N, C-alpha and C positions, 0 to 999 in steps of 0.2 A: 366651164374648162370639159375637156373630156375625163379627166380622173373624175372631177365631179359627179359628170355622168354615169360614168361607170359605177360609179359607188352608189348613187340612187336606184340605178336599175338592179345592181345586186342587193340591194336593201329592199328591193320591193320583191324581189323575187324569194328571198329568204320568208318574208313575212308572209308573203302570199300561201308558200308550201308548209309554211309550219305546222304541226300537227298541233290539235287543242291539247290541251293538260286533262289527262286523267283525272277522276277523284281516285282512284287506286292503280297504281301502275303494277300491272301484271310480270309475272315470272319472264324474263327475256328467254327469246326462242330466236333461231335462225331466221323463219319464217316472219316472224313479227318484228324483226329487225330491217329484214329488206322490203318488205310490202311498202311500207311510207314512201321510199323513195321510186317504187316503179311508175306509182303515179306522176310523179315529177318527170322522169325521163319519157311517159308517153307524151306528154305535151311539148319536148326537146325542140328546138327550131333546128334548121338543117344546117350541117357542116358546110355548105356552100354559102348559106348566108354570112355564116361567122368567118369566112376567106372572104368574103366581100367587103368586110370593115362594120359587117352590123353588129351595134353597142351593145344590145339586148342578149343576143346570140353569143358574142363573146364573154360576157359578164357569166352567160348561163353555162356555158362548157368551162368556166374556172371554178363554179360553183359544183358543177357534177364532178370534177376532178376532185375538190375536196371532200366531197361528199363519199366517192369511192374508196378515199384513203380514209375515211372514218369507219366505213362499214367493213374494209379488209382488216382494221386493227380489232374491230368488235367480233367478226367472224373465226378470226385466229386465236381471241380468248374463249370465244366459245368453243373452239374446238380442242385448245388445251387447257380450258379453265379446271379449276380444282386446287387444292394445294398439292404440293408436292409430297410423294410418298416415299418410306425411308427404306424399306429393302430392296435389295436384288436378289432374284432368285438363284443366280449361278455365280454369284461375287459375296465373298467375305468381305463386312465393313467394320472398324472399329467403333464403338459406341462407349462412351462415359458414363461411369456410376454415380448417381446424383444423390441419390438415396439409399440408407439399407436400415429395415427396421425388424426387430424381433417379433415373429408372431407366437411362438412357443419356444419349449426349451432346445428344439433342433430344428426349427422352421423360419426362414426368414425371408422378408419381402423385399426385394430388389428391384431398385428403378434408376431405368437409364434413358440418358437424354438423346433424344431424335436431333437429325442435322440443324435444324431450325426451330424457334416456339411453334411454328406453322405448320410444320410437317408433321403429317398423320403416318400412323402405321401401315395401313394398307392391304393388311392381312387378312383375306376370307376368311370365313367364320368356318371353324372347324379344322383349319391348318394350324400348323406350329413355324417355330422359329428352332434355327439349329446355330448351336452355340459352340466355339469352339477356343481352344488354347494351346499354345506349344509348352510342353513339360520341359523339366529340367534336363531331360534326357533327349530333347530334341523331337519327341514324338507328338504329334499334335492329338488333341482327346476333343472328341464331338458327342454331345447331347443334345438332343431336340426337347425344347419346353413349349407348353402354351403358354403364351401370357394372360392375365386375369384383367388387363386393360386393352381396348382397341382404337379406333379412330375418334371414338368421344374424348379422348385425352390428347389432343395435340401435342408436341413436343416430346412426348416421353411414352414409355413402355413400364410396364411393371410384371413380376414376375413371382410369385410363390413357390419356394423350393425347399423341399426337406433336406437337412445338410446330414449324410452318412459318416460321421466321422470315425478314423481308423481306431482300429481295438475295443468296437464298441460290438459287433455283430461277427460272433466265430466264423461264419461263413464267410464273409467278407473282412478279412483283417485290415485289408488297405482302405478301407471305407471307399466312398465315392469320390472320385477324382475330381469330377467337374464341380459337384456341390461344394465340396473344401475349397476348393480354387475359388469360386464366387464367396465363399464365407470370406477368404482371406482378402478379398478385395477392399480397396481404402477409396473414401470419395476422391474421384477425379480419374480412377484406374480405368483402362477399359477391357472390352469384353469384346472378342470379333463373334459376328454372326450376319446370316443370310436366310431368306425364305422368299416365299412362302413355302413349306412343305408338309405333305399329308394326303391321305387319300379320300376325304371327305369334305364336302364344302356344302354348307346350309345356305340357300338361297330364301329362306323367307315363307310365313306361311304353311308350314309343315312340309314344303319342298327341300329336297337336297339331291345330291348325286354321289355316286360312289365310285371310284375308281381304284381296283386291286390291284397289284403288280402284276402286270402279265395277262390282264382281264381288260374287257373296252368297260368303257364307261355306263353307267347305267343309273337311271332317273327312280327315285322314290318319293314318296308322300306319305303323310301320315296325320292323324288328326290327333293321337296322343301319343307322347314319346315316354317310355320306360327307359329310366337311366340309372345305370348301375355302377358306382363307382367305388376305388379301393386308395386309400391313403391321398397321396399327390393326383391322382387318376381323377379327383374332382375337377380339375382346372380346365380340360377339353369339354366336360360337360356345362362347367359355369359358364363357359364362352357361348354355345348354343341358347342356354338359360338366357344370357344378357340380351341375347339377339331377338328372343321371342318374347320379353317382358319388355323389351324397351319401349317407352312412350312416344305414342306417335306410329310406331310400325305396324298397327293394322293385323299382328300376327294374333290368331285366336287359339294356337295349338296349345295343349293342355299337357302338363308335365308331370311324372311322377319319380321320385329320387328314392333309390335305398343306397346307401353311402355306409361302408364299413371300415373301421379302422380296429388298431389296436386298443388305443386308452380315448378318453374323453378328452384328454388333454390335445390329441394326436387330429382332431375332427378339425379340419382347417376350414378357411373362409366363412364360419358358420355364422356369422354375423348377416353377410350379402346373401346365404341362402337363406336363413330365416327371417329377412327383409322379404323376399319374396314370397314366402308364405304368407305372411302379414298383409302383403300389399294385393297379393291375388289368391285369396282363400279358394276361389271357385276353379281356378285353373292350376295351381301347383300342391303338390303335399312332399312332404319329407319325414322320411323314417331312418333310423340311424340303429346301427348292429356293432356290439363291440365284442374284441377277445377278451377284454379284462376289464367288467364295468366298475363303476363305482360300487362301493359296499352298500351302499343305502341310497333311495332316491332315483332309481335309472329305471326310466320309464320306457324304452324301446327294448330291443331285441339283444340277443346275446349269441355269439357263435358265428359260424361260417354261414355264408349266404346261401339259402336252401329253396328247394322248388315250393315249400310254403310259405315261405317267408317273399317271395317275389308275388305268390299267386295272392295273397292277402294284403301287402302294401304296396304292390306296384300295378297292379290290375283293378280300374275300377268298376265298380258292380254294375253289370249290364253292359258294359265295355265291349265294342266290336274290336276282335283281337286281328281281323283282317286291316283294321285300320290304324293298327298300332305297330310303331316300330321301336326297337331296344339299343340304345345306344351305351356302351361299356368301356371303362377305361381302368385300370388297375394292373398289380403283378398278374404276370401269366397263369402261375397256378391257381389264382383266382378265377379267372377266367375259363381257364380249360378244363378244369378238376368241378368246379361248383354253378359258374355260370351258366355256360353252354349246356352241359348235361340237363340241367333244370329248365334251361327255356325250351330244348328239345322233348322233354317230359309234358311241356305244357302245351305242345303244339305248333312252337314259331318253327319258322322254316329258316333256311338260310339267309334268303334273302328280306327277312325281318329283323335281322340284328347287325349290329358291325361294329367291331371293336376298334378305337382310337390305336 
């Protein structure tokens, strides 16, 4: 019958044009997807033959239509592939708290769920997220924080935040409004977030861009990063380090970190930092300084960050300072009165350091 003949011819064409199975399936690409079908189309019968009722021609054009549908679907997936991202730059969205952990007497680790278990954060390295809530007085309170997790943990985002409680610091009797709000959240409560926000984006392998407010975008590169952090200012530095030391990144950039705190208990993410030092001893070094060190056994520095401290612990012997960049984050007085004057005295130019 005609149906049987059509089926036989269709099967014959499929078998004749079926690509051989490869021993190893390469990563799908647009060119690799389309190319196998171009050879088929090159041998296509004419439209006139199909219109004249040639069975093989009719079968071929039916198959071609099916192939075109499949290719279109694959191309759509390639163009729109990848998991969805969580953040919107210009729109706040609510995210629910799913875990709250105590890191120290005044520091918490807050983890929020993203939209789906497969959703990734999608935050460029070096950028941060703005959190917002509306107070009892009807006024919005906003603060920006750098998460300590990224796309490697789909479905959630984590922040390490120091809680500034009311009545503790004489200069800030009300404490930190945002940090206290976060500390008051119960599991399931939401916090509004949007992003990314920031002036620096790390591109990998020592390359990054800087876009100060009111100034054009500039490109920079480094073979070595000196990082200076104070207190919770460690989080953007940690974000860049995670990208540098990520397995398989191919990044050979080296890092030295000087981390200042008031007491030893105030040192945040110490476990992660010292894991980097253990796993990458030839590429990462860390040195601490404390305002109030332990009475015994403290083997690091004491006091404010100084020129000598930076020179001794951040600059490797024989290093090329022209290929070194300094990344800093901490209290403004620390940066303004300690770090920047010391760096300037050491010969660093304005385009060799950046403050998050």
